[in-house]
C-alpha positions, 0 to 999 in steps of 0.5 A, a space after each residue: 500500500 502506498 503512503 496515500 493509502 495508509 493516510 486514507 486508512 489513518 483518516 478512516 480510523 480517526 473518522 470512526 473515532 469521531 463518530 464513536 468516541 468524539 472525546 478522544 478524536 478531539 485530541 487528534 484534530 490538530 495533530 501532525 501525522 507522520 508515516 515512518 519506519 523510525 518507530 516499530 509500531 506507533 507513537 506520539 511525540 514532539 517534532 518541531 514543537 508540534 504534537 505528532 502521531 507517528 505510525 509505522 506503515 508495515 505495522 499498521 497495515 500488515 500486523 494489524 489485520 482488522 480495522 478495529 485493531 487499527 482504531 484501537 492503536 490510534 486510541 491508545 496513542 490518543 490516551 497518551 495525549 489525554 493523560 499528558 504523558 508528553 509533558 513528562 518529556 519536556 
């Protein structure tokens, strides 16, 4: 799958969260997304003072074989934002 398709899949997951769990999706509204091999799975962090969602394409598309598991990973990363885990990095 190309980067365009993975970005479409990430967007599809976030849209599902907007419908089912808008509280969590709210935290993703201004987040930068980056598809990268720099992380083995998925992560949130800072890049150039922006909160960034990092997703490994192989992990997201090949290891997570169901849509619900992909949504769950994005929700998991969102919980790091909700619980202010990134503040610990400053």
